[in-house]
Each structure stands twice: as structure tokens, then as C-alpha cells.
N, C-alpha and C positions, 0 to 999 in steps of 0.2 A: 934426633935419636927414635929407635921406635915405640919407646913406650911411652914417649913425652906425648907422638901424635896421638895414639891409644888413650891416653890419657884426656887428651885435648877432644877429642873424638865423641868420647863416651861422657863428657861433661856437657858440653852442647848439646846430644841428643838427650840424653838425663833429664836437663834442662826444659827441653822442646815439649819432649814427649812425654815424661815423666820415664820413672825406671820400670816400672811392668811395661810397659808400652815398647821398648825399647829391649830389640835383642843383639846378641852377641853379632851374629852376623851381620847386623846393620851397623852397629862401630867398628865392624873389621871393612867392610864395604868404604864407609865413610874415611876413617884412617888410610885406609888402601893399603891392610897389611891382610894376611892367612887367621882363619879365626883358631889356629893352632896357635901362633902367635901369641894372640888374645889369653891365653889360656896356660902360655909358657911363661909369659909374663906375671899373671893375675891369677891364673886360676879358678877365678869364678866371678859372675859379673857383679856379686856383694864387692868382692875383694876389690872391686874396681873402683866401686864408690868409694870404698873406706880409703882407697889411696887419694882419691880424689881429695875426700874430706883432710887426710894429713895432710897434703899440698897446704889447702887454705887452711888450715889449723896453724901448719908448724909457722907460717908467714905470720901470722896474726899473734902469736906467742912470741917469738921474735922480735917485736913492737913493742908488746906488753914488755915483757923481758928488759927492753931500752927506754921505756917508761921506768919501771920500776928502780931501773940502775940509776935516773939520771939526780941531779941534786934538787930537782924542782921540788917545792912543795907538795906533800897530800892534795891538797884542791888543787892547781896545778895538773898535779897528777892524773884526778878524777876529770878534770874536764879534757885531759887530753884522748883519756879513755873512751868517754862518751863520743868526743870529735871521732876517734876511731871507728868506735861501731857502728856510730851512728850511717857516717862518710862509705865506710866498706859495706853494710847493709843495703844501703840506698843503692847504690853501686852495682850489686848484686844479688837484686831481689829475686830472682828466677832459681838462683841456686841455692839460697836461706829456705824459699817454699819447698823445692825439693828433700831437702834437709826436716823440715819438719812433717811434710808428708809421709816423709820415712818413719818419723821416731812415733807418728802418730796411728801408725798399722801396728798391729796384732800380727801377720803373717808370718813377719819372718823378728823372733826376739833376737836370734842370734847377730843380726844384723842392728838392729836396735842396739844392744850392749856393744857392739863395737862402735857405732856413733856416739853412743853415750860416754865413753871412757876418751875416746878424742878431745871430745868439747870439755870435759871436766874438765884436760889439760888446761883449756885457757881460763877456767872458772877459777885454778888454783893460783894462776900468776894472777887474777883479778882479786883474788880475797888476800894476797901478800900485800898486796898496795893498800886495800882498807885496814888490813891488821896491822903496817905500819904508820897510817893515819892514828889511829888508835893507840898505839906505842907514845906518839908523839903529843897525845891528847889534842888533836886536832878534831878529830870525829870522837862520838860519844863514846865511851866503853860497853855499855848494853847496846850498841846498834845490833839488830840482826843482820848481818851480814851475806848471808843465802838468801835471804830476802829481799835485800838491795840490787843482790845482783838477776834474780829472777826477774824482779821489776822492770831493772833497767832490761832486758834483752823481750820481755812481754811488751815494753812500750815500744821498741826499734821494729820488733814482729806483729804486731796489731797497726803501724803507722805504713809498711812498708806492704804488707799484703797487698795484692792487685783487688780485690775484693774491701777490704775494710779500708784500705786508703781512700774510697772515693766516698766513703761515710765520713772520715775524719779531715782530708784536703777542703781548706774555705775555696769557695765560688772562686776562678778566676787567678787562684794561689799558685808561684809556680812551684818549678820543682826546686826552685833551688830556695826561695823563702819559704815552703813546705819544711826543707830539709833543717833550714835552721831555725825554726821553732820549733821542730822538736827537739833539737841539742838545746835550745832554750830551757825548754819544759822540763828536760834531763837532768843540766844542771840547776834549776830553782827545787827540780822535787828533792832529786838526790842527796844535792848539798842541805836545803833544810833539813834531810832526814837526821844525815852523818853530823852535819857540822856543831858544834857545841856552843 
């Protein structure tokens, strides 16, 4: 399908070169389509990035919804969410760095607003999970859920970013051992904070 080819080419180029340094013409060449088709399907380079994000976030939201709907305990669900996000972000570091780079720019406020709206959908699913834990009296009633979510993403961002990762990974530590260390840290940190 043409739109899928365009999305795949754009994502690869955005991750490799960055959003600003990637032209619509380059995306068209990589996808082997006419520039007019990109405009027809997406309207702009910004809309193309938002469509890529929609795809990624929708997939994660479905997984979060499955976790929320499962009969697992709130503690098990928290563990599953940590596994989901650590594995997802470790496996797609360049994509997540691209999104953070765009969030940190002030040049395109409309794009930042669009990205934020998309990301907030998954934050709402995470909040539901934690609120369930509070209702079931497993998680502390006064726990700050917003900052808990911010901590989850902050730790994962810091530990997967190409520059910071060199600072936090131990000498000789394999990628898998490092990833499991991050998971354990998050289980201990968030569990210690949330669980009564």
C-alpha cells in the first residue's frame, strides 16, 4: 500500500537524519513514489510525522488496554507495563529520540501540540491502571500518579538515549543485562513508591 511505503520511508529517514534535515523529496525517492502522493495522503511533512506516531502509539495503546483488561493484579500489571515500555523503547531508541527532539523544539508549536495529544492517550491508559490499584487499595491513595508516569518515562529516556546511555551502562555490561537492570530498578522504584 502506498501510504505504508511512505510512512516506512519517512520513519527511516526521520530517525536517520532528523525531521528538519529530511525533505519530502527524499521521502518520495526512498518510498519510490511521486511527491504529489505524499501531499495527497498526508498533506505535509508534519502530518506525516504525526501519522507515524499514531501508528506507534495505537499499537502500544492496544497492548496497554489488554493489560488493563486482564485479570492480573495491579502489581502484575505495573510490572507488565514496565516490561512493555522498556522493551519498546530499548528496541526503538532512534524513533524515541526523534520524538523527544521534536518535543524540545519551539520552532513548531503546532507539531509539539499534536505529538503531546497523541502521547497523552497512552498516559491515560497508564493512569487507569494506577487508579485501579488505588481503588483496590494496593497502591497508596495519595500517590502522585502524574509524577509516577513522568518518572517511568524519564528513567527510560535517560537510560536509552545514545549519549546518556554511555554514562549509565556499566563497563562490559551487555545490552540485555543493562535492559534488565533498568527494568528491575523501575520495579523497585515505582513499586516501592506506589505499593502500600
